N, C-alpha and C positions, 0 to 999 in steps of 0.2 A: 296817743290815739290819733288815727289819721284824720285829716281835715274833712274828708268826705266819708259818708257811710259806706260800708262794704256789703256785698251780697254773698250770702253763704248757702251752701247745700250741705246739710248734715244728715247722715243716715242714722236712724235709731235715736230719736230724741225723746222717747217716752220715759226714759229713766237713765240713771248712771251718768257717765262722763258726757255722753251726747247731750243729755238734757241740761247739764251744767254749762257746757260750752254755748249751747243755744241761748240759755237764759242770760249769760254774761254778754253775749253779742247783742242781744235785743236790748239789754239794759243801757248800752252805750249808743243806741240809735241805729244799729245795723238792721238789715233785712235778712231773715233766715227762712229758707225753705227746708222743712224738716220732714223726714219720713217716719212713719209708724206702721204697726201691723194691725191695730184695732181702731175702730171708729171713735170709741170713747176717748182714747188717747189723742186722737186728732183734734177733737173739740177742746180738750184741756190745753193742748199746745197753742192753738190759734187764739185762745183767750188771753195768752200771755201778753200779746201786743197785736191787737186787731189791725189788719192791713200790712203789718210787717212780719208777722209770724204766719207763714204760709204752710199749711199742713197737707201731706200727701200720704195716702195709703199705698204701701209698696212692700212687696216681697222681693228682696234683692236677688233671689235665685231665679226670678222670672225675667230673662234677658230682654224680651220684647217690651215688657212693662217698664223696665229700667230705662231703656232708650227713649220710650215715649215720655216718661216722666221727666227725663233730663231736658228734652226739647221744650216741654211746658214750663219747667222752672227757668230755663234760659230766657224764654219770652216774657214770663211774668215778672222776673226780677230785673230784666234789662241787661243781664249778663252775669254769669257766675264768677265771682272773684276767688272764692275759697271753697274747696271741697273737703269735707271731713268724712273719711271712710270709717265710721264708728260701729255700724251694725255688726253684731256677732254674738256668740255665746261660747261657754266653756264646756268641755267634756272631760270627766274625771274617770280614771280607771287604768288598770295595767294594760300594756300593749296587747297581751294575750287575751284580755277580757273584752276588748273592743271588737264589735262585729264589723264586717265590711260595710254594712248598711249604716251603722253609726258613724264610721269614719267618713264615708262618702257624704253624709248629711252635714258633718262638721266642715268638711272642705267646701261643700256647695255654698255655704253661707260665708264662712270666714275668708275663703280664698277666691273661689269663682265669682261669688257675689260681689266682692270688693273689686275684682278686676273688671267685672262688667260695668260697675259704676264709674271707674276710672275711664274706661274706653268710651262710655257715653258722654262724659264731660269734656274729654280732651279735644274733640273737634272744635268746640266753641272756644276753648282757651287758646288753641293753636291759631285760630282765625284772628284773635285779638293780640296774639303774642304776649299774653299775660295770664297769670293765675297762680294759685298755690294749692297743692294737694297735700293733705295730711292724712296719713294712715295710722289708725290706732292699733298698735301691735300689743306687746305685753313684755314684761320682764321675763315671762316664761318662754318667749321666743328667742331670748338672748342667753338666759341662764335656766334651762329646763330642769325640772326635778321630777322624781319618780311619781307616777300617777297622773302626770299632765302631758304625757308624750304626744298624744294625738293633737290636743289643743295647742301645745307648744309647736308642733310641726306646722300647723296652719299659720302661726305667727312668724315662724322661721321663714316660711314661704313669702309672707307679706313683707317681711323685712327685705328679702332679696329683691322682690318686685319693686319696692320703693327705692332701693338703692340704684338699681339699674335704670329705672324710670327717670330718676334725677339726672343721670348722665345723658339720657336720650332727649329730654325736653329742656335742659338748661339753655341750649342755643336758641330755643324758641321763646325764651322769656318766661318759662314756667318753673316754679320752685316746688320742691318736694321735701317733706319732713315726716320721718317716722317717729311717732310718739309712743313710748313704751312705759306705761304706768306700772307701778307696783300695786300694793293693796290700797284700794280706795274705799271709803266708807259709803258704798252704794249697795244695790241689791244683787251684785254679780254673784255672790256666793249662795243666793237663794233663787231668785227668779231667772237668772241668766246662766245657771249651772245645771248641766245634765250629768247623770251618773250612768256608767255602762250597766246594762241590764244583767249581764253575766258577772257573777262574783266567784272568784277562786280563792279558797281559804289560804293557800300558800302565800298570797300577796298581802295578807292582813298586816304583817309588820313592816311592809315596804310601801307598795303603791297605794294601799288603802289609807295610809297616813294623810295623803293629800286631801281626801274627802273629809277626814276628821279635823284636820287643821283648818281648812277653809270654812267648814260649818261652825266650828267653835270660835273662829275669829270674826264671823259675820257680824257686822255692826260695830266692830271694834278695830277696824283697820286703821293704820296710821295716817293714811292720805286723805286730805280734805278735798272732795271733788270740786268745791267752789274755788278753792285756791288753785287747783289743777287747771280749771277753766281759765283763770286769770293768767296762768303761765302760758297757756296756748294763745291767748290774745297777744301776749308779748312776742311770741314767735311770729305770728302773722303780721305784726306791725314792724318787725325788724327789717332793716335794709338787707341784711345778709342772714337769713334764718338758718338754723342748724339743720343738717341732714338727719341727726338723731337727737331726740330729747327724752331723757329719762325723767320720770315723775315719781318722787318719793325717796326717802332715805333708804328704804328696803331695796328699791330698784338699783340705787347707786351701789349699795353693799353687795348684793348678789351678782350683779353684772361685773362689778370690779373684781370680785373673788373668782368668778368663772374665767374672765379674761386673763387674770394673773396666772391661774393654773394652766391655762391653754398656752400662754407664752412660755412658761417654765418648761412644760412638756416638750414644746417645739425645740427649745434650746437644748434640753437633755438628749434628745434623739437626733439632733442635727448631724452628728457624724454618720449615723445610719442613713439619714435622708440623703446626704451628699455622696454616699458610697455607691450609688447605683449608676453613676455616669460612665459612659464608655471611656475606656483607656485608649486615647488617641495614639499612644506609642505602639 
C-alpha cells in the first residue's frame, strides 16, 4: 500500500465491480469520487466513508456534464490520481436482432461515454505529468461469443482505445491498464443487462444461448468482485502496472483459447498471406 492516500474517480459505483473497487479503496484510507445515476445510490455511497466518499450524479453520455464533473472532482480531491472507467451495461442478442437505436445506445455509454471521461480527466493528469487510467473492458471484448456481438464490439473498441492511449500518454508520465473481467458474482446479468427487443426464432439455438447462459449463471459466477477489487489495487500500486489484466479463471481460459486459435490460423494461412507481394523480378 502506498504511503500516501490516493484520489480516485470511479464511474458507476452503485453496484458491481465499480462498487467493489470503491469500497476497497476507501477501506485503506483513499479518497474516492464516485458517479451514480440515482440520488438514492448517491446517499448510500457517501455513507461508506463520510468526507472521503464523494458522490456525483452523472450520465456519462452528457459530455458537458462529464467535463464539469471532472473539474469539480479535481478541485475537491486535490488532484485525480486514478481514473476507473467502469460505467457501462451489456446488450444481448443476435447481430440481426439488434436495432440501430439499441446499438447506438450501447456505444454511447460503453465507448463514447468512456472516451468523454478519459478526455475530461487527461488535461489534469497531463498538467501533473502523473496519473493512471483503468478501463474496465470484458473477456467478451477479447474472446467474443455468439449473442454478445454488439456488447463485445464496444469492449473491443475500448481495448483499442486503451492500448493506443497508453502509447500516447506514456511519455507524459500517465499509465493505462485495460481490465478484462470474466464472470463476476455481481448484478451484471440482471440489472446491467439489456436484451434486444426483436427476437428471431432461427437464432434460438445460437445467439439466444447467451441470454440463457447469463441468466442461469446469475449469482453463481466464479469471480469474487471483492477479490477482483483487491487485484485492481495491486495493479495501481505496482511500479510497472500491466497494460492488460484478465480477471478470473474463465477469462484466462477463453482468451487463451481464442488467441491460440488466432495464432494457429495465421500460421496455417501464412503462405497465402505472403503470396500477394510484388515480384520485383
